[in-house]
All heavy atoms as an XYZ file, in Angstrom:
820
protein
N     -27.798    -10.138    -14.689
C     -28.871     -9.224    -14.379
C     -28.661     -8.600    -12.998
O     -28.975     -7.427    -12.806
C     -30.194     -9.993    -14.433
C     -31.361     -9.116    -14.623
S     -31.279     -8.228    -16.160
C     -32.920     -8.342    -16.687
N     -28.157     -9.396    -12.045
C     -27.888     -8.844    -10.715
C     -26.834     -7.752    -10.793
O     -26.975     -6.710    -10.148
C     -27.419     -9.950     -9.761
O     -26.329    -10.652    -10.363
C     -28.517    -10.930     -9.447
N     -25.815     -7.995    -11.594
C     -24.756     -6.993    -11.761
C     -25.315     -5.713    -12.357
O     -25.030     -4.611    -11.879
C     -23.630     -7.559    -12.640
C     -22.500     -6.605    -13.001
C     -21.774     -6.151    -11.753
C     -21.541     -7.271    -13.966
N     -26.130     -5.847    -13.367
C     -26.701     -4.681    -14.042
C     -27.571     -3.854    -13.094
O     -27.462     -2.620    -13.041
C     -27.512     -5.155    -15.250
C     -28.039     -4.092    -16.193
C     -26.884     -3.368    -16.861
C     -28.931     -4.731    -17.232
N     -28.402     -4.499    -12.323
C     -29.305     -3.798    -11.405
C     -28.514     -3.083    -10.316
O     -28.777     -1.908    -10.009
C     -30.332     -4.777    -10.806
C     -31.307     -5.228    -11.893
C     -31.087     -4.147     -9.641
C     -32.224     -6.352    -11.480
N     -27.532     -3.757     -9.732
C     -26.771     -3.119     -8.659
C     -25.867     -2.006     -9.182
O     -25.661     -1.008     -8.493
C     -25.951     -4.149     -7.865
O     -25.138     -4.908     -8.762
C     -26.846     -5.066     -7.071
N     -25.344     -2.146    -10.396
C     -24.525     -1.069    -10.957
C     -25.395      0.163    -11.227
O     -24.973      1.292    -10.947
C     -23.782     -1.533    -12.229
C     -23.230     -0.365    -13.010
C     -22.668     -2.492    -11.870
N     -26.597     -0.028    -11.757
C     -27.499      1.111    -11.964
C     -27.816      1.797    -10.636
O     -27.808      3.030    -10.546
C     -28.789      0.685    -12.657
C     -28.669      0.549    -14.139
C     -29.385     -0.431    -14.808
C     -27.864      1.387    -14.885
C     -29.294     -0.569    -16.189
C     -27.756      1.261    -16.257
C     -28.470      0.276    -16.904
N     -28.098      1.016     -9.603
C     -28.380      1.598     -8.288
C     -27.159      2.340     -7.754
O     -27.286      3.433     -7.179
C     -28.809      0.504     -7.315
N     -25.980      1.775     -7.959
C     -24.754      2.417     -7.482
C     -24.478      3.716     -8.226
O     -24.095      4.725     -7.612
C     -23.574      1.457     -7.638
N     -24.683      3.736     -9.516
C     -24.433      4.947    -10.300
C     -25.435      6.040     -9.933
O     -25.049      7.211     -9.748
C     -24.476      4.634    -11.816
C     -24.518      5.896    -12.644
C     -23.285      3.778    -12.209
N     -26.692      5.693     -9.792
C     -27.709      6.680     -9.406
C     -27.394      7.261     -8.028
O     -27.467      8.474     -7.815
C     -29.117      6.051     -9.445
C     -29.521      5.768    -10.890
C     -30.145      6.946     -8.762
C     -30.754      4.908    -11.025
N     -27.016      6.398     -7.089
C     -26.674      6.864     -5.745
C     -25.414      7.725     -5.764
O     -25.329      8.715     -5.040
C     -26.484      5.671     -4.799
O     -27.647      4.854     -4.851
C     -26.278      6.133     -3.377
N     -24.455      7.367     -6.607
C     -23.235      8.163     -6.712
C     -23.537      9.562     -7.235
O     -22.995     10.550     -6.725
C     -22.214      7.466     -7.635
O     -21.928      6.170     -7.111
C     -20.926      8.266     -7.738
N     -24.406      9.661     -8.221
C     -24.780     10.975     -8.753
C     -25.489     11.798     -7.683
O     -25.206     12.987     -7.502
C     -25.656     10.820    -10.020
C     -26.274     12.139    -10.436
C     -24.829     10.224    -11.156
N     -26.401     11.163     -6.951
C     -27.104     11.875     -5.869
C     -26.130     12.292     -4.773
O     -26.233     13.385     -4.230
C     -28.211     10.995     -5.267
C     -29.399     10.762     -6.158
C     -30.165     12.028     -6.408
C     -30.985     12.381     -5.194
N     -31.770     13.590     -5.371
N     -25.181     11.424     -4.444
C     -24.190     11.733     -3.412
C     -23.295     12.884     -3.852
O     -22.975     13.770     -3.062
C     -23.356     10.486     -3.120
C     -22.220     10.722     -2.183
C     -22.264     10.785     -0.825
C     -20.851     10.927     -2.553
N     -21.014     11.017     -0.326
C     -20.127     11.106     -1.367
C     -20.181     10.973     -3.768
C     -18.757     11.326     -1.367
C     -18.820     11.182     -3.765
C     -18.123     11.361     -2.571
N     -22.904     12.884     -5.110
C     -22.009     13.919     -5.620
C     -22.692     15.283     -5.660
O     -22.052     16.305     -5.447
C     -21.516     13.537     -7.018
C     -20.409     14.418     -7.530
C     -19.119     14.302     -7.024
C     -20.655     15.386     -8.494
C     -18.100     15.123     -7.470
C     -19.645     16.212     -8.947
C     -18.369     16.073     -8.439
O     -17.369     16.881     -8.880
N     -23.982     15.320     -5.902
C     -24.734     16.580     -5.990
C     -25.427     16.963     -4.687
O     -26.340     17.786     -4.699
C     -25.779     16.491     -7.108
C     -25.140     16.399     -8.464
O     -24.108     17.004     -8.714
N     -25.744     15.617     -9.339
N     -25.007     16.398     -3.580
C     -25.683     16.664     -2.305
C     -25.335     18.049     -1.770
O     -24.265     18.584     -2.034
C     -25.306     15.598     -1.281
C     -23.871     15.705     -0.791
C     -23.451     14.485      0.008
N     -22.151     14.635      0.590
C     -20.997     14.516     -0.049
N     -21.004     14.240     -1.336
N     -19.846     14.665      0.563
N     -26.256     18.617     -1.011
C     -26.033     19.916     -0.368
C     -25.410     19.726      1.017
O     -24.571     20.481      1.441
C     -27.350     20.678     -0.232
C     -28.055     20.909     -1.544
C     -27.347     21.951     -2.378
C     -28.140     22.250     -3.613
N     -27.504     21.936     -4.841
N     -25.879     18.716      1.727
C     -25.297     18.355      3.019
C     -25.301     16.828      3.126
O     -25.880     16.142      2.307
C     -26.068     18.986      4.179
C     -27.503     18.500      4.266
O     -27.964     17.816      3.337
O     -28.169     18.806      5.257
N     -24.643     16.317      4.136
C     -24.518     14.858      4.260
C     -25.403     14.325      5.382
O     -25.084     13.326      6.009
C     -23.058     14.470      4.496
C     -22.798     13.005      4.194
O     -23.525     12.443      3.363
O     -21.887     12.423      4.813
N     -26.521     14.981      5.635
C     -27.383     14.554      6.729
C     -28.100     13.241      6.432
O     -28.506     12.544      7.351
C     -28.402     15.638      7.066
O     -29.259     15.853      5.968
N     -28.258     12.893      5.159
C     -28.963     11.653      4.809
C     -28.025     10.447      4.733
O     -28.465      9.339      4.436
C     -29.698     11.820      3.479
C     -30.810     12.843      3.539
S     -32.058     12.460      4.769
C     -32.875     11.111      3.982
N     -26.754     10.626      4.974
C     -25.772      9.527      4.991
C     -25.812      8.703      3.703
O     -25.856      7.472      3.742
C     -25.992      8.614      6.196
C     -25.750      9.314      7.504
O     -24.878     10.164      7.606
N     -26.542      8.983      8.504
N     -25.798      9.364      2.565
C     -25.814      8.646      1.295
C     -24.531      7.847      1.063
O     -24.527      6.912      0.274
C     -26.021      9.621      0.135
C     -27.436     10.103     -0.091
C     -27.473     11.129     -1.210
C     -28.360      8.955     -0.401
N     -23.466      8.198      1.769
C     -22.213      7.462      1.634
C     -22.367      6.001      2.026
O     -21.766      5.113      1.418
N     -23.177      5.737      3.033
C     -23.423      4.354      3.461
C     -24.106      3.578      2.343
O     -23.699      2.465      1.995
C     -24.287      4.338      4.747
C     -24.713      2.925      5.094
C     -23.540      4.974      5.894
N     -25.128      4.172      1.767
C     -25.853      3.525      0.675
C     -24.947      3.337     -0.538
O     -24.987      2.306     -1.207
C     -27.082      4.364      0.318
C     -28.104      3.750     -0.617
C     -28.660      2.469     -0.032
C     -29.213      4.732     -0.889
N     -24.118      4.325     -0.788
C     -23.179      4.273     -1.897
C     -22.239      3.078     -1.754
O     -22.038      2.306     -2.697
C     -22.389      5.588     -1.919
C     -21.365      5.774     -2.985
C     -21.993      6.592     -4.096
C     -20.191      6.515     -2.413
N     -21.653      2.911     -0.572
C     -20.735      1.792     -0.358
C     -21.443      0.443     -0.403
O     -20.877     -0.550     -0.867
C     -19.987      1.951      0.964
C     -18.932      3.011      0.914
C     -18.931      4.045      1.822
C     -17.942      2.976     -0.051
C     -17.967      5.035      1.776
C     -16.969      3.953     -0.108
C     -16.980      4.985      0.808
N     -22.679      0.379      0.064
C     -23.437     -0.871     -0.018
C     -23.664     -1.279     -1.469
O     -23.472     -2.444     -1.848
C     -24.776     -0.741      0.718
C     -24.721     -0.715      2.238
C     -26.085     -0.330      2.802
C     -24.274     -2.050      2.784
N     -24.083     -0.316     -2.295
C     -24.347     -0.632     -3.700
C     -23.071     -0.948     -4.467
O     -23.039     -1.886     -5.261
C     -25.094      0.515     -4.381
C     -26.545      0.621     -4.006
C     -27.170      1.850     -3.970
C     -27.290     -0.498     -3.703
C     -28.508      1.956     -3.640
C     -28.625     -0.404     -3.364
C     -29.234      0.821     -3.336
N     -22.009     -0.169     -4.259
C     -20.763     -0.465     -4.973
C     -20.142     -1.767     -4.494
O     -19.548     -2.510     -5.273
C     -19.773      0.695     -4.859
C     -20.075      1.781     -5.832
C     -20.470      3.043     -5.537
C     -20.040      1.698     -7.266
N     -20.690      3.754     -6.701
C     -20.428      2.954     -7.769
C     -19.724      0.690     -8.164
C     -20.499      3.220     -9.134
C     -19.794      0.962     -9.526
C     -20.174      2.217     -9.997
N     -20.284     -2.087     -3.215
C     -19.797     -3.372     -2.705
C     -20.530     -4.539     -3.349
O     -19.917     -5.536     -3.752
N     -21.848     -4.410     -3.469
C     -22.627     -5.458     -4.130
C     -22.251     -5.561     -5.601
O     -22.153     -6.666     -6.155
C     -24.119     -5.183     -3.985
N     -22.011     -4.424     -6.245
C     -21.631     -4.434     -7.658
C     -20.290     -5.135     -7.870
O     -20.135     -5.926     -8.810
C     -21.549     -3.007     -8.197
O     -22.793     -2.386     -8.118
N     -19.344     -4.858     -7.009
C     -18.037     -5.533     -7.115
C     -18.188     -7.025     -6.871
O     -17.573     -7.844     -7.571
C     -17.031     -4.894     -6.140
C     -16.704     -3.470     -6.592
C     -15.761     -5.729     -6.024
C     -15.925     -2.662     -5.574
N     -19.011     -7.388     -5.906
C     -19.242     -8.807     -5.627
C     -19.836     -9.517     -6.841
O     -19.374    -10.592     -7.236
C     -20.183     -8.963     -4.429
C     -20.524    -10.404     -4.108
S     -21.775    -10.566     -2.837
C     -23.231    -10.004     -3.695
N     -20.855     -8.915     -7.465
C     -21.479     -9.537     -8.640
C     -20.534     -9.553     -9.835
O     -20.581    -10.466    -10.664
C     -22.776     -8.834     -9.022
C     -23.859     -8.982     -8.003
C     -24.534     -7.972     -7.389
C     -24.394    -10.183     -7.467
N     -25.448     -8.489     -6.502
C     -25.388     -9.844     -6.537
C     -24.129    -11.537     -7.675
C     -26.104    -10.779     -5.817
C     -24.851    -12.474     -6.957
C     -25.824    -12.103     -6.054
N     -19.648     -8.546     -9.936
C     -18.676     -8.516    -11.032
C     -17.683     -9.664    -10.901
O     -17.388    -10.355    -11.882
C     -17.947     -7.169    -11.059
C     -16.964     -7.048    -12.182
C     -17.402     -7.012    -13.493
C     -15.615     -6.970    -11.920
C     -16.493     -6.915    -14.540
C     -14.698     -6.868    -12.950
C     -15.138     -6.842    -14.264
N     -17.192     -9.892     -9.698
C     -16.271    -11.019     -9.466
C     -16.988    -12.338     -9.742
O     -16.418    -13.248    -10.353
C     -15.700    -10.960     -8.038
C     -14.941    -12.237     -7.691
C     -14.806     -9.743     -7.867
N     -18.239    -12.447     -9.320
C     -19.027    -13.643     -9.595
C     -19.187    -13.863    -11.097
O     -19.082    -14.992    -11.579
C     -20.397    -13.523     -8.924
C     -21.262    -14.749     -9.154
O     -20.830    -15.857     -8.757
O     -22.346    -14.599     -9.736
N     -19.430    -12.786    -11.841
C     -19.591    -12.895    -13.298
C     -18.289    -13.337    -13.961
O     -18.311    -14.138    -14.907
C     -20.049    -11.562    -13.878
N     -17.173    -12.841    -13.480
C     -15.884    -13.256    -14.041
C     -15.656    -14.745    -13.841
O     -15.302    -15.466    -14.783
C     -14.726    -12.436    -13.420
C     -14.778    -11.001    -13.906
C     -13.376    -13.066    -13.752
C     -13.803    -10.081    -13.190
N     -15.876    -15.230    -12.636
C     -15.663    -16.649    -12.364
C     -16.650    -17.526    -13.125
O     -16.302    -18.607    -13.592
C     -15.731    -16.929    -10.853
C     -14.453    -16.632    -10.143
C     -14.262    -15.423     -9.506
C     -13.425    -17.557    -10.133
C     -13.078    -15.130     -8.862
C     -12.230    -17.283     -9.494
C     -12.053    -16.072     -8.854
N     -17.889    -17.061    -13.252
C     -18.874    -17.832    -14.011
C     -18.523    -17.857    -15.492
O     -18.695    -18.873    -16.166
C     -20.269    -17.244    -13.804
C     -21.373    -18.172    -14.267
C     -22.742    -17.689    -13.843
O     -22.847    -16.779    -13.007
O     -23.724    -18.239    -14.381
N     -18.004    -16.755    -16.021
C     -17.588    -16.723    -17.426
C     -16.400    -17.653    -17.663
O     -16.347    -18.356    -18.679
C     -17.225    -15.300    -17.853
C     -16.733    -15.229    -19.274
C     -17.628    -15.355    -20.329
C     -15.386    -15.075    -19.559
C     -17.194    -15.317    -21.643
C     -14.934    -15.033    -20.865
C     -15.838    -15.154    -21.904
O     -15.399    -15.122    -23.197
N     -15.469    -17.677    -16.725
C     -14.320    -18.590    -16.849
C     -14.797    -20.036    -16.843
O     -14.290    -20.874    -17.590
C     -13.295    -18.331    -15.720
C     -12.268    -19.434    -15.644
C     -12.626    -16.987    -15.911
N     -15.797    -20.328    -16.043
C     -16.319    -21.689    -15.944
C     -17.140    -22.090    -17.172
O     -16.984    -23.193    -17.693
C     -17.180    -21.814    -14.690
C     -17.745    -23.200    -14.459
C     -18.610    -23.244    -13.215
O     -18.272    -22.549    -12.241
O     -19.616    -23.969    -13.237
N     -18.010    -21.193    -17.659
C     -18.938    -21.551    -18.731
C     -18.467    -21.150    -20.126
O     -18.934    -21.708    -21.118
C     -20.303    -20.898    -18.481
C     -21.051    -21.322    -17.229
C     -22.328    -20.523    -17.087
C     -21.330    -22.810    -17.249
N     -17.617    -20.165    -20.210
C     -17.174    -19.690    -21.515
C     -18.267    -18.889    -22.198
O     -18.983    -18.105    -21.578
N     -18.422    -19.081    -23.505
C     -19.392    -18.310    -24.286
C     -20.836    -18.630    -23.902
O     -21.740    -17.845    -24.177
C     -19.184    -18.572    -25.768
N     -21.069    -19.769    -23.273
C     -22.427    -20.129    -22.838
C     -22.947    -19.198    -21.744
O     -24.143    -19.163    -21.479
C     -22.446    -21.567    -22.310
C     -23.061    -22.538    -23.280
C     -23.138    -23.918    -22.664
O     -23.867    -24.083    -21.673
O     -22.474    -24.805    -23.200
N     -22.059    -18.461    -21.144
C     -22.446    -17.507    -20.100
C     -23.452    -16.479    -20.638
O     -24.338    -16.023    -19.910
C     -21.203    -16.790    -19.563
C     -21.499    -15.673    -18.609
C     -21.922    -15.931    -17.314
C     -21.377    -14.343    -19.004
C     -22.205    -14.905    -16.442
C     -21.659    -13.302    -18.135
C     -22.069    -13.590    -16.857
O     -22.351    -12.567    -15.992
N     -23.341    -16.143    -21.914
C     -24.198    -15.125    -22.505
C     -25.512    -15.688    -23.048
O     -26.349    -14.937    -23.524
C     -23.450    -14.391    -23.627
C     -22.249    -13.659    -23.118
C     -20.979    -14.143    -23.343
C     -22.395    -12.494    -22.395
C     -19.862    -13.477    -22.868
C     -21.295    -11.808    -21.910
C     -20.020    -12.301    -22.145
N     -25.714    -16.982    -22.980
C     -26.949    -17.625    -23.443
C     -27.718    -18.183    -22.253
O     -27.818    -19.391    -22.073
C     -26.643    -18.748    -24.440
C     -26.013    -18.232    -25.703
O     -26.286    -17.116    -26.109
N     -25.163    -19.049    -26.307
N     -28.282    -17.304    -21.460
C     -29.026    -17.746    -20.289
C     -30.484    -17.996    -20.640
O     -31.047    -17.346    -21.517
C     -28.945    -16.700    -19.185
C     -27.572    -16.544    -18.598
C     -27.573    -15.563    -17.437
O     -28.575    -14.916    -17.152
N     -26.448    -15.454    -16.768
N     -31.076    -18.897    -19.913
C     -32.507    -19.166    -20.072
C     -33.300    -17.997    -19.477
O     -32.844    -17.359    -18.525
C     -32.878    -20.470    -19.373
N     -34.471    -17.722    -20.035
C     -35.291    -16.621    -19.492
C     -35.614    -16.788    -18.011
O     -35.658    -15.807    -17.270
C     -36.557    -16.669    -20.341
C     -36.138    -17.302    -21.617
C     -35.057    -18.287    -21.249
N     -35.823    -18.017    -17.565
C     -36.119    -18.252    -16.152
C     -34.925    -17.882    -15.274
O     -35.090    -17.295    -14.198
C     -36.510    -19.709    -15.928
C     -36.945    -19.998    -14.503
C     -37.406    -21.422    -14.330
O     -37.384    -22.212    -15.264
N     -37.824    -21.760    -13.131
N     -33.714    -18.192    -15.731
C     -32.520    -17.818    -14.972
C     -32.351    -16.303    -14.918
O     -31.945    -15.749    -13.889
C     -31.269    -18.449    -15.596
C     -31.234    -19.961    -15.448
O     -31.917    -20.480    -14.526
O     -30.551    -20.614    -16.252
N     -32.657    -15.631    -16.017
C     -32.563    -14.179    -16.038
C     -33.591    -13.550    -15.096
O     -33.298    -12.566    -14.409
C     -32.747    -13.654    -17.451
C     -31.580    -13.970    -18.359
S     -31.816    -13.436    -20.049
C     -31.969    -11.684    -19.846
N     -34.786    -14.120    -15.030
C     -35.813    -13.623    -14.129
C     -35.401    -13.838    -12.679
O     -35.570    -12.949    -11.835
C     -37.152    -14.310    -14.426
C     -38.354    -13.808    -13.651
C     -38.625    -12.340    -13.985
C     -39.563    -14.656    -13.955
N     -34.848    -15.009    -12.378
C     -34.357    -15.274    -11.028
C     -33.245    -14.298    -10.643
O     -33.198    -13.805     -9.513
C     -33.859    -16.715    -10.906
C     -34.987    -17.715    -10.864
O     -36.118    -17.377    -10.535
N     -34.687    -18.955    -11.212
N     -32.344    -14.027    -11.576
C     -31.270    -13.072    -11.319
C     -31.812    -11.664    -11.106
O     -31.302    -10.909    -10.274
C     -30.266    -13.063    -12.473
C     -29.347    -14.266    -12.462
O     -29.344    -15.001    -11.457
O     -28.631    -14.469    -13.463
N     -32.847    -11.302    -11.852
C     -33.453     -9.980    -11.677
C     -34.087     -9.856    -10.300
O     -33.927     -8.825     -9.624
C     -34.487     -9.725    -12.767
N     -34.793    -10.892     -9.864
C     -35.383    -10.869     -8.524
C     -34.306    -10.796     -7.451
O     -34.447    -10.091     -6.447
C     -36.282    -12.080     -8.289
C     -37.620    -11.978     -8.952
C     -38.150    -13.055     -9.622
C     -38.356    -10.812     -8.901
C     -39.390    -12.971    -10.243
C     -39.595    -10.707     -9.512
C     -40.111    -11.802    -10.180
N     -33.211    -11.510     -7.638
C     -32.117    -11.471     -6.680
C     -31.491    -10.076     -6.639
O     -31.187     -9.551     -5.565
C     -31.067    -12.524     -7.028
C     -29.879    -12.633     -6.077
C     -30.349    -12.954     -4.668
C     -28.908    -13.695     -6.575
N     -31.297     -9.462     -7.805
C     -30.751     -8.109     -7.846
C     -31.656     -7.105     -7.153
O     -31.183     -6.241     -6.401
N     -32.955     -7.205     -7.379
C     -33.903     -6.308     -6.716
C     -33.937     -6.553     -5.208
O     -34.074     -5.609     -4.419
C     -35.297     -6.469     -7.308
C     -35.444     -5.977     -8.753
C     -36.818     -6.344     -9.300
C     -35.213     -4.484     -8.843
N     -33.783     -7.821     -4.801
C     -33.746     -8.135     -3.372
C     -32.508     -7.538     -2.711
O     -32.574     -7.034     -1.585
C     -33.789     -9.646     -3.165
N     -31.384     -7.567     -3.404
C     -30.153     -6.975     -2.863
C     -30.305     -5.462     -2.724
O     -29.909     -4.885     -1.707
C     -28.943     -7.354     -3.754
C     -27.734     -6.524     -3.416
C     -28.638     -8.824     -3.620
N     -30.887     -4.825     -3.723
C     -31.111     -3.381     -3.653
C     -32.080     -3.060     -2.512
O     -31.863     -2.116     -1.745
C     -31.630     -2.839     -5.002
C     -32.126     -1.417     -4.879
C     -30.537     -2.935     -6.056
N     -33.129     -3.842     -2.364
C     -34.097     -3.616     -1.283
C     -33.447     -3.810      0.085
O     -33.701     -3.023      1.010
C     -35.288     -4.556     -1.440
N     -32.610     -4.816      0.230
C     -31.929     -5.053      1.502
C     -30.994     -3.894      1.837
O     -30.931     -3.444      2.993
C     -31.156     -6.368      1.466
C     -30.382     -6.716      2.741
C     -31.340     -6.871      3.908
C     -29.558     -7.966      2.531
N     -30.266     -3.395      0.855
C     -29.386     -2.249      1.086
C     -30.189     -1.026      1.507
O     -29.782     -0.279      2.402
C     -28.558     -1.953     -0.165
N     -31.352     -0.814      0.878
C     -32.204      0.317      1.256
C     -32.743      0.163      2.676
O     -32.830      1.143      3.422
C     -33.351      0.471      0.259
C     -32.961      0.996     -1.120
C     -34.142      0.883     -2.083
C     -32.470      2.429     -1.038
N     -33.082     -1.060      3.065
C     -33.563     -1.307      4.433
C     -32.447     -1.017      5.439
O     -32.683     -0.372      6.471
C     -34.091     -2.751      4.574
C     -34.278     -3.139      6.029
C     -35.396     -2.906      3.819
N     -31.240     -1.477      5.151
C     -30.106     -1.207      6.045
C     -29.880      0.292      6.175
O     -29.658      0.816      7.270
C     -28.840     -1.926      5.531
C     -29.004     -3.435      5.667
C     -27.593     -1.439      6.264
C     -27.924     -4.235      4.973
N     -29.969      1.004      5.064
C     -29.765      2.450      5.073
C     -30.851      3.163      5.890
O     -30.559      4.063      6.669
C     -29.736      2.957      3.634
C     -29.610      4.426      3.475
C     -28.571      5.214      3.889
C     -30.557      5.295      2.864
N     -28.818      6.521      3.544
C     -30.028      6.601      2.914
C     -31.784      5.087      2.246
C     -30.693      7.692      2.397
C     -32.449      6.178      1.725
C     -31.904      7.459      1.808
N     -32.101      2.759      5.717
C     -33.200      3.382      6.457
C     -33.062      3.110      7.960
O     -33.268      4.009      8.784
C     -34.570      2.900      5.918
C     -35.698      3.252      6.866
C     -34.823      3.481      4.546
N     -32.685      1.887      8.330
C     -32.496      1.571      9.747
C     -31.371      2.428     10.325
O     -31.485      2.961     11.437
C     -32.221      0.063      9.937
C     -31.718     -0.241     11.333
C     -33.480     -0.739      9.637
N     -30.291      2.588      9.574
C     -29.197      3.441     10.037
C     -29.667      4.881     10.197
O     -29.302      5.563     11.156
C     -28.014      3.380      9.092
C     -26.820      4.152      9.648
C     -25.816      4.481      8.626
C     -24.652      5.255      9.173
N     -24.930      6.328     10.062
N     -30.485      5.362      9.254
C     -31.025      6.720      9.374
C     -31.924      6.861     10.601
O     -31.877      7.876     11.300
C     -31.826      7.088      8.127
C     -31.063      7.653      6.951
C     -32.024      7.954      5.807
C     -30.297      8.892      7.327
N     -32.745      5.861     10.861
C     -33.635      5.931     12.017
C     -32.853      5.905     13.322
O     -33.223      6.568     14.291
C     -34.645      4.786     11.981
C     -35.723      4.891     10.903
C     -36.570      3.631     10.880
C     -36.585      6.122     11.112
N     -31.767      5.143     13.349
C     -30.962      5.068     14.570
C     -30.167      6.352     14.778
O     -30.126      6.897     15.880
C     -30.029      3.839     14.520
C     -30.857      2.560     14.643
C     -28.975      3.890     15.627
C     -30.078      1.285     14.411
N     -29.538      6.860     13.725
C     -28.729      8.080     13.874
C     -29.592      9.328     13.972
O     -29.183     10.304     14.598
C     -27.733      8.208     12.722
O     -28.405      8.404     11.498
N     -30.759      9.334     13.364
C     -31.730     10.424     13.415
C     -31.070     11.781     13.172
O     -31.034     12.636     14.053
C     -32.445     10.404     14.771
C     -33.687     11.276     14.791
O     -34.215     11.595     13.709
O     -34.119     11.636     15.897
N     -30.554     12.002     11.943
C     -29.783     13.217     11.689
C     -30.570     14.521     11.801
O     -30.004     15.550     12.147
C     -29.275     13.026     10.257
C     -30.196     12.041      9.641
C     -30.685     11.175     10.755
N     -31.856     14.505     11.573
C     -32.648     15.737     11.651
C     -33.480     15.829     12.924
O     -34.219     16.780     13.121
C     -33.550     15.857     10.425
C     -32.756     16.004      9.142
C     -33.622     16.305      7.965
C     -32.730     16.487      6.746
N     -33.469     16.919      5.592
N     -33.396     14.819     13.781
C     -34.120     14.833     15.046
C     -35.591     14.543     14.926
O     -36.350     14.776     15.869
N     -36.044     14.022     13.809
C     -37.473     13.773     13.594
C     -38.003     12.649     14.476
O     -39.106     12.754     15.032
C     -37.729     13.415     12.136
O     -37.272     14.441     11.305
N     -37.236     11.578     14.609
C     -37.690     10.443     15.421
C     -37.745     10.842     16.888
O     -38.710     10.545     17.595
C     -36.771      9.219     15.205
C     -37.161      8.078     16.112
C     -36.811      8.778     13.749
N     -36.725     11.537     17.338
C     -36.693     11.984     18.739
C     -37.866     12.918     19.031
O     -38.519     12.806     20.065
C     -35.386     12.684     19.044
C     -35.278     13.145     20.492
C     -33.968     13.836     20.730
N     -32.904     12.920     20.361
C     -31.901     12.582     21.133
N     -31.807     13.098     22.332
N     -30.986     11.751     20.732
N     -38.160     13.814     18.115
C     -39.278     14.745     18.313
C     -40.605     14.002     18.351
O     -41.485     14.339     19.147
C     -39.295     15.790     17.210
N     -40.752     12.987     17.509
C     -41.995     12.227     17.512
C     -42.159     11.395     18.771
O     -43.268     11.221     19.270
C     -42.045     11.319     16.279
N     -41.044     10.882     19.305
C     -41.123     10.054     20.497
C     -41.313     10.885     21.777
O     -41.906     10.401     22.744
C     -39.874      9.188     20.622
C     -39.716      8.091     19.576
C     -38.383      7.377     19.738
C     -40.868      7.095     19.646
N     -40.789     12.090     21.793
C     -40.895     12.913     22.997
C     -42.078     13.883     22.948
O     -42.273     14.646     23.880
C     -39.604     13.729     23.219
O     -39.364     14.540     22.073
C     -38.434     12.793     23.453
N     -42.847     13.832     21.884
C     -44.009     14.716     21.747
C     -45.063     14.328     22.790
O     -45.454     13.184     22.892
C     -44.577     14.587     20.338
C     -45.728     15.481     20.057
C     -46.183     15.285     18.613
C     -47.372     16.124     18.302
N     -47.837     15.883     16.928
N     -45.490     15.305     23.558
C     -46.486     15.051     24.596
C     -47.858     15.495     24.119
O     -48.006     16.553     23.509
C     -46.125     15.804     25.890
C     -44.854     15.292     26.510
C     -44.595     16.016     27.802
C     -43.303     15.498     28.395
N     -43.019     16.148     29.664
N     -48.850     14.674     24.387
C     -50.222     15.040     24.034
C     -50.754     16.037     25.048
O     -50.595     15.874     26.254
C     -51.123     13.802     24.015
C     -50.734     12.840     22.885
O     -50.258     13.346     21.858
O     -50.887     11.628     23.064
N     -51.383     17.072     24.571
C     -51.907     18.110     25.467
C     -53.336     17.877     25.826
O     -54.111     17.273     25.238
C     -51.755     19.476     24.822
């Protein structure tokens, strides 16, 4: 389930990155975070399949729910990292304008 969630996030981000007008939102960072997580979960799935064999496909519902929560947590963490990077780099100058705005 973690692999499935991160691959969907990676594919959606890749489509958005490919159709971008400019690179001011730094979607490349988010893209690499999601694809990196997807590769990590894919390698994990391979090793788990080698260990368990056909039983790998017969997971308990509780394990699937735990995996879904873990996948969503990974996607949320990647989004937080991306937002922090956007706030630090401030590509459109919005944060700087808000911080230097003087009250009249």
